C-alpha positions in Angstrom: 32.4 30.9 2.8 31.2 33.9 4.9 30.9 35.9 1.7 28.8 33.1 0.1 26.5 32.9 3.2 26.1 36.7 3.3 25.2 36.7 -0.4 22.6 33.9 0.1 21.1 35.8 3.1 20.6 38.8 1.0 19.0 36.7 -1.7 16.7 35.2 1.0 15.4 38.6 2.0 14.7 39.5 -1.6 12.9 36.2 -2.2 10.7 36.6 0.8 9.8 40.1 -0.2 8.9 38.9 -3.7 6.8 36.0 -2.2 5.0 38.3 0.1 4.1 40.7 -2.7 3.0 37.9 -5.1 0.9 36.2 -2.5 -0.7 39.5 -1.4 -1.7 40.4 -5.0 -2.9 36.9 -5.9 -5.2 36.8 -2.8 -6.8 40.0 -3.9 -8.0 38.2 -7.0 -9.7 35.4 -5.0 -13.5 35.8 -5.3 -15.4 36.8 -2.1 -15.2 39.4 0.6 -13.4 38.8 3.9 -16.0 41.0 5.6 -18.8 38.7 4.5 -16.6 35.7 5.7 -16.7 37.2 9.1 -20.3 38.4 9.3 -22.0 35.8 7.1 -24.2 36.0 4.0 -27.0 37.6 5.9 -25.1 40.7 7.0 -26.3 44.2 6.1 -24.4 46.5 3.8 -23.7 48.9 6.7 -22.2 46.2 8.8 -20.1 44.9 5.9 -18.8 48.4 5.3 -18.0 48.9 8.9 -16.0 45.7 9.1 -14.1 46.5 5.9 -13.2 49.9 7.4 -12.0 48.2 10.6 -9.9 45.7 8.6 -8.5 48.5 6.4 -9.9 46.9 3.3 -11.4 50.2 2.1 -7.9 51.6 1.5 -5.9 51.3 -1.6 -3.9 48.1 -2.3 -0.4 49.8 -1.9 -1.4 51.1 1.5 -2.8 47.7 2.5 0.5 46.1 1.5 2.6 48.6 3.3 0.6 48.1 6.5 1.0 44.3 6.0 4.8 44.6 5.6 5.0 46.9 8.6 3.3 44.3 10.7 5.6 41.6 9.4 8.7 43.6 10.3 7.4 43.8 13.9 6.6 40.1 14.0 2.8 40.7 13.6 1.2 38.4 11.1 -2.3 39.8 11.7 -5.4 38.1 13.1 -7.4 35.3 11.7 -10.7 36.5 10.1 -12.5 33.3 11.1 -11.5 32.7 14.7 -10.3 36.2 15.6 -7.0 35.0 17.0 -3.4 36.0 16.3 -2.1 34.2 13.2 1.1 33.2 15.0 -0.9 31.3 17.7 -2.7 29.3 15.0 0.3 28.6 12.7 3.2 27.9 15.0 1.9 24.7 16.6 0.8 23.4 13.2 4.2 24.4 11.7 5.8 22.1 14.3 3.6 19.2 13.2 4.5 19.8 9.6 8.2 19.8 10.5 7.7 16.4 12.2 6.1 15.0 9.1 8.6 16.5 6.7 11.6 15.3 8.7 10.2 11.8 8.8 9.6 11.8 5.1 13.1 13.2 4.5 14.7 10.4 6.6 13.0 7.8 4.5 14.3 9.6 1.3 17.8 9.5 2.6 18.1 6.1 4.1 16.3 4.4 1.2 16.8 6.6 -1.8 20.6 7.1 -1.6 21.5 3.4 -0.9 19.1 2.3 -3.6 20.6 4.6 -6.2 24.2 3.6 -5.2 23.3 -0.1 -5.4 21.7 0.4 -8.8 24.8 2.3 -10.0 27.1 -0.5 -8.8 25.0 -3.0 -10.8 24.5 -0.8 -13.8 22.4 -2.3 -16.6 21.6 -5.3 -14.5 18.1 -6.6 -13.8 18.2 -5.0 -10.3 19.2 -1.7 -11.9 16.3 -1.7 -14.4 13.7 -2.8 -11.8 14.9 -0.2 -9.3 14.9 2.7 -11.8 11.5 1.7 -13.2 10.1 1.7 -9.7 11.7 5.1 -9.1 10.2 6.5 -12.3 6.8 5.1 -11.4 7.0 6.5 -7.9 7.9 10.0 -9.2 4.8 9.9 -11.5 2.2 8.9 -8.9 0.0 11.6 -7.5 0.6 11.9 -3.8 -3.0 12.1 -2.8 -3.9 9.0 -4.8 -1.0 7.1 -3.2 -2.2 8.2 0.2 -5.7 6.9 -0.4 -4.2 3.6 -1.6 -2.2 3.3 1.6 -5.3 4.1 3.7 -7.4 1.6 1.8 -4.9 -1.2 2.2 -3.1 -0.8 5.5 -5.8 1.0 7.5 -9.1 -0.3 6.2 -8.3 -3.8 4.9 -5.4 -4.8 7.2 -6.2 -2.5 10.1 -2.5 -2.1 10.9 -2.3 1.7 11.0 -4.9 4.4 11.8 -6.6 6.2 9.0 -6.1 9.8 10.1 -5.0 12.3 12.8 -1.9 12.6 14.8 -3.0 10.9 18.0 -5.9 8.6 19.0 -8.7 10.9 19.8 -10.1 8.6 22.4 -6.9 7.8 24.3 -3.8 9.7 23.1 -0.8 7.5 23.8 2.1 9.8 23.6 5.1 9.3 21.3 4.3 5.7 20.4 0.8 6.7 19.3 2.1 9.6 17.2 4.7 7.4 15.5 1.9 4.9 14.6 -0.1 7.7 13.0 3.0 9.1 11.3 4.0 6.0 9.3 1.5 6.2 6.4 1.7 10.0 6.0 5.5 9.9 6.0 5.5 7.1 3.4 3.1 9.0 1.2 5.0 12.2 1.4 8.3 10.5 0.8 7.3 8.7 -2.4 8.2 11.3 -5.0 11.3 12.8 -3.3 12.6 9.3 -2.6 12.3 8.4 -6.3 14.1 11.6 -7.4 16.9 11.1 -4.8 17.3 7.5 -5.9 17.6 8.4 -9.6 19.9 11.3 -8.9 22.2 9.1 -6.7 22.4 6.5 -9.4 23.2 9.0 -12.1 26.0 10.7 -10.0 27.5 7.4 -8.9 27.6 6.0 -12.4 29.7 9.0 -13.5 31.9 8.8 -10.4 32.6 5.0 -10.8 33.7 5.6 -14.4 36.5 8.0 -13.3 40.1 7.1 -13.8 41.0 7.3 -10.1 38.3 4.7 -9.3 40.0 2.3 -11.8 43.3 3.1 -10.2 42.0 2.3 -6.7 40.5 -1.0 -7.9 43.8 -1.9 -9.6 45.7 -1.2 -6.4 43.8 -4.0 -4.7 41.5 -1.8 -2.6 38.3 -3.6 -1.6 35.2 -2.8 -3.6 33.3 -1.6 -0.5 36.1 0.9 0.3 36.2 2.1 -3.2 32.5 2.6 -3.3 31.7 4.0 0.1 34.9 5.7 1.1 36.1 7.2 -2.2 33.2 7.1 -4.6 30.4 8.4 -2.3 32.6 11.2 -1.0 32.8 12.7 -4.5 29.2 12.0 -5.3 27.9 13.6 -2.1 27.8 17.3 -3.2 25.2 16.9 -6.0 23.2 14.4 -3.9 23.1 16.9 -1.0 21.9 19.6 -3.4 19.0 17.5 -4.7 18.1 16.5 -1.2 17.8 20.1 -0.2 15.6 20.8 -3.2 13.4 17.8 -2.3 12.8 19.3 1.2 11.2 22.3 -0.6 9.0 19.9 -2.5 8.1 18.1 0.7 7.0 21.4 2.3 4.6 22.0 -0.6 3.6 18.4 -1.1 2.6 17.7 2.5 -0.4 20.0 2.0 -2.1 17.2 0.1 -0.8 14.5 2.5 -2.1 16.4 5.5 -5.5 16.8 4.0 -5.8 13.2 3.0 -4.6 11.8 6.4 -6.1 14.6 8.6 -2.6 15.5 9.9 -3.0 18.7 11.9 -0.2 20.6 10.2 0.4 23.7 8.2 -0.9 22.2 5.0 -4.3 21.3 6.5 -4.6 24.7 8.0 -3.8 26.3 4.7 -6.4 24.3 2.9 -9.0 25.2 5.5 -8.0 28.9 5.4 -8.1 29.0 1.6 -11.7 27.6 1.5 -12.7 30.1 4.2 -10.8 33.0 2.5 -8.9 33.7 5.7 -6.3 35.9 4.0 -3.9 36.6 6.9 -3.6 32.9 7.7 -2.9 32.0 4.0 -0.3 34.7 3.7 1.5 33.6 6.8 1.4 29.9 5.8 2.9 30.6 2.4 5.6 32.8 3.9 6.5 30.1 6.5 6.9 27.6 3.7 9.0 30.0 1.5 11.2 30.9 4.5 11.8 27.2 5.4 12.5 26.4 1.7 15.1 29.2 1.4 16.8 28.4 4.7 17.0 24.7 4.0 18.6 25.4 0.6 21.0 27.8 2.3 22.0 25.0 4.7 22.3 22.6 1.7 24.5 25.0 -0.2 26.7 25.6 2.8 27.1 21.8 3.3 28.0 21.4 -0.4 30.6 24.1 0.0 32.1 22.2 3.0 32.1 18.9 1.1 33.4 20.4 -2.2 35.9 23.3 -1.9 35.7 23.8 -5.7 32.1 25.1 -5.3 33.3 27.8 -2.9 35.9 29.0 -5.5 33.3 29.2 -8.2 31.0 31.3 -6.1 33.7 33.6 -4.8 35.1 34.0 -8.3 
């Protein structure tokens, strides 16, 4: 197990290095000049040149990238070009808000998607199975931003049950209860596609497990159906389900960008959208790195959990 974890940690470092390089190069292709972003369109050529020199933009791209990586190794993500603040002060509070939204959506995926898939597998080819899987297929095909707008239009504007945007009531913030009220619709919108994927995967895996010989033997021995399903069947179905849940966390971290913009949720995604429109390169680079790091770490945790649940996977990796 330790060898597997060490191997994945090395892969994590290589992935983050590749992500930093790709993001750095792609942002160089974005039209516009960061110096003009800071000074405005009416700036003189001399002032623009001075700012470019101050930011190091007049140096070659390899030197700029080495300077950028040197700062990262020291925990320095640079300064925002638009508000002139350290990037870490801007991103870390918003990263926490994104984690709250992602965790809430993940909880919905697990507590609804997994039982739904298991129930559909238990009643394979029934009316319930067909309806559930059709709904899951439809949910996986719906654009997140469109679904978010539908939720706002129905539950916020028509029924007035939930607020339309934000994380707290701007007039009178009400603490945890206020935040949870604002969290419901964004979490549902963010969870739609991952929930559908988890439900379909859970059904597929459980169908295969319930057709195994040992399941037939347990049923023939007089064991209750609930015990066969939840105690023995689910135990063998968990490793692939945990793997797909880990992958959906990565999707959530990317998908909440649209959800946060639609619902005005003050998270990493909304900040990334704002920074991209303002061409605030240091903030964009830091945001993408945070998402990549979270994705890799969560998948490392998922792989470790699969190794604990299924010893055969450890033997395959070590072999």
